N, C-alpha and C positions, 0 to 999 in steps of 0.2 A: 504494499499500500504506499503510495506517495501522496502525502497531504498537499492540497493546493489551497492557498488562501489569496484571494484577490479583493482589494478594496475598490469599490465602484463609486465614483463621484458623479452624481447626477445634479444638475443645476436645480436650484429651487429650495423649498423648505425641507429641512432634514436631509441634506444631500448624500450623506455617507451610508453606504450599505456594503455588504460583504457577500462573497461567494466562497464557501468552504466545500471542498470536495475530495474525492479519491481519483487520482489520475488513472489508475489501473481499471477500476470498475466503471469509470466514466459517469459517475453520479455526483450530484452536488446539492447543497442547501443554500438558500439565499436568506441572509439575515437582514432584517429591517428594510425590506424593499421599498423603493420609491413608488409613487402613484403610477408613474409612466413605466409599466412593466415590460414594454417592448425591448428595453435595453438589456434585460436579463435573458429574454427569450432569444434575441439576436445573438448575444454572446454565447449562449448554450449551443445554438446551431453552428456558430463559427468554430467552437471547440469540439463539437461532436459529443456533447454531454447531455444527460437528462437531469432536470431539476426535479428532485424527489421530495424535498422538504422545504418549507418556508417557515422561518422563525421570526416572530415579532417580539422585540424587547419592550416596546411601548406601542399602544394602538393609537393611530390618528383619530381625530374626532369624527371624520366622515369618510365613507367609501374606502374601507381598508384595502390596501394593495394585495394583501393575502388572498382575498376572494378573487380579485381580478387575475392574479397570477395563476391561481388554481383553475379558474375557468378557461383561460387561454392556453394553459398547459395540458388540458384534457383530463383534469382530475375532478 
């Protein structure tokens, strides 16, 4: 297992999020996703990985990105 940690800086409110994954199994988790979830899905396609988990350390007041990322990721 090779741990991958990537900091993702999206412009706007609460811009920092993270991708943590396993390079061998090609799976990853996104921590504190930004509302605009296409950046995570696009990056996953570029790297050939699957997003299998989404972790929120604080919930935004409206339209949680967790739900959007799950819906667009087919979960």
